[in-house]
Structures are given as C-alpha cells and as structure tokens.
matplotlib code that plots the C-alpha trace (Angstrom):
import matplotlib.pyplot as plt

x = [0.0, 2.8, 4.5, 1.2, 0.8, 4.3, 3.7, 0.5, 2.4, 5.1, 2.7, 0.7, 3.3, 6.8, 7.9, 9.0, 12.8, 12.7, 11.2, 12.2, 9.9, 8.5, 4.9, 3.2, -0.2, -2.8, -2.4, -5.3, -7.9, -8.6, -11.1, -13.0, -11.1, -12.6, -16.2, -18.3, -19.3, -22.9, -21.9, -20.1, -23.2, -25.5, -23.3, -23.6, -27.4, -28.0, -25.0, -23.4, -20.8, -20.0, -19.8, -17.3, -15.2, -15.3, -14.4, -11.5, -10.2, -10.3, -8.5, -5.9, -5.4, -4.9, -2.6, -0.6, 0.0, 1.0, 3.6, 4.8, 5.3, 7.2, 9.5, 10.2, 10.9, 8.1, 6.2, 3.7, 0.2, -1.8, -1.9, -2.6, -5.3, -7.2, -10.6, -11.4, -15.1, -14.2, -12.0, -14.9, -17.3, -15.2, -15.5, -19.2, -19.8, -17.6, -19.4, -22.8, -21.8, -20.2, -21.9, -20.3, -16.8, -14.6, -14.0, -10.3, -10.8, -12.7, -9.9, -7.3, -9.4, -9.3, -5.5, -5.1, -7.4, -5.2, -2.1, -3.5, -4.1, -0.4]
y = [0.0, 2.4, 1.8, 2.4, 5.7, 6.8, 6.0, 8.1, 11.0, 10.7, 10.6, 13.6, 16.0, 15.2, 16.1, 13.2, 13.9, 13.3, 9.8, 7.9, 4.9, 2.8, 3.4, 0.7, -0.8, 0.6, -0.9, -2.9, -0.7, -1.4, 0.1, 3.2, 3.3, 0.0, 1.0, 2.4, 6.0, 4.8, 3.7, 7.1, 8.9, 6.6, 7.2, 11.0, 10.7, 7.9, 7.2, 10.1, 7.7, 6.3, 9.8, 10.9, 7.8, 8.5, 12.1, 11.3, 8.7, 11.1, 13.9, 11.4, 10.0, 13.5, 14.6, 11.4, 12.1, 15.6, 14.3, 11.8, 14.5, 16.7, 13.7, 13.4, 17.1, 17.4, 20.6, 21.4, 20.4, 20.5, 24.0, 25.0, 27.3, 24.3, 24.0, 20.5, 21.0, 21.8, 18.7, 16.6, 18.4, 17.5, 13.8, 14.2, 15.6, 13.0, 10.2, 11.7, 11.7, 8.2, 6.0, 2.8, 4.2, 3.4, 6.1, 5.6, 6.7, 9.8, 10.6, 10.1, 12.5, 15.0, 14.8, 15.2, 18.3, 19.8, 19.1, 20.7, 24.0, 24.8]
z = [0.0, 0.8, -2.6, -4.3, -2.4, -3.3, -6.9, -6.8, -5.2, -7.8, -10.7, -9.5, -8.1, -9.5, -12.9, -15.2, -15.0, -11.2, -11.4, -8.2, -8.4, -11.2, -11.7, -9.8, -10.1, -7.6, -4.2, -2.7, -1.1, 2.6, 5.0, 4.0, 0.7, -0.3, 0.3, -2.6, -2.9, -2.4, 1.1, 1.7, 0.7, 2.8, 5.9, 5.3, 5.6, 8.0, 10.3, 12.2, 13.6, 10.2, 8.7, 11.4, 10.7, 6.9, 7.4, 9.7, 7.3, 4.3, 6.2, 7.5, 4.0, 2.5, 5.3, 5.0, 1.3, 2.2, 4.7, 2.1, -0.5, 2.0, 2.8, -0.9, -1.2, -3.7, -4.2, -1.5, -2.5, 0.8, 2.2, 5.8, 4.4, 2.8, 4.4, 5.6, 4.8, 1.2, 0.9, 2.2, 0.0, -3.0, -2.2, -1.4, -4.9, -6.6, -4.8, -5.6, -9.3, -9.3, -6.7, -7.9, -7.6, -4.6, -2.0, -2.5, -6.1, -5.0, -2.5, -5.4, -7.5, -4.7, -4.5, -8.2, -8.0, -5.3, -7.3, -10.5, -8.8, -8.2]

ax = plt.figure().add_subplot(projection="3d")
ax.plot(x, y, z, "-o")
ax.set_aspect("equal")
plt.show()
C-alpha cells in the first residue's frame, strides 16, 4: 500500500525527470477506501458515527499524502489554508456523481485536483 501511495504521489506531483519509483499498479484498497461511494453517501445521511469515521479517514489520507510529498521534497500540495469541509465536499460531490466508484478513487481524484491548482 505504501508503494502504491508513493507512486500516486510521484505521478501527481513530481515532474517526469525526477522519477524515483517505477509506476506501480494501484495498491489494494482497505477500510474506507474500499467502500463504494454509495456507502459514503449513505453514511452521510444515515450514520453520524459512520460519517465521522469516513471524514477522519479522508482527512488522514490526504494529510498522509501531504507528509509523504514533503518527505520526498516534492512541491507542497496540501496547504494550511485548505478548508477540511471543502475537501470533504469534493468527495461528497464526486461520490454523488459516481456512486459505484470506490471512496479511494474519490480521494485520489481530490488529491489530483489539489495538485493541479499549483
């Protein structure tokens, strides 16, 4: 899973001449990342405890990638001014539009969106 995360970071934030890892296939998705967007949306409406767990997972995932990019001396993607509610809102919207996708895919789309704004 860590190598898959590093490959995603590399692919989204590092220019091609600075390749440090081969592009690896996606890592297995575990926990919240493995659930469907349909479940993410259902938790939002029906399960306050599930919603809190989903939100904490997403924020931890995004922050973890931020720490990884910093450790690799890659450009800063996650900013201290980023609003957690906006990050969660991105995944909410992505999941509403693609209910059969995995939450991990929505989180990856969020990271790519953050990387593209720099």
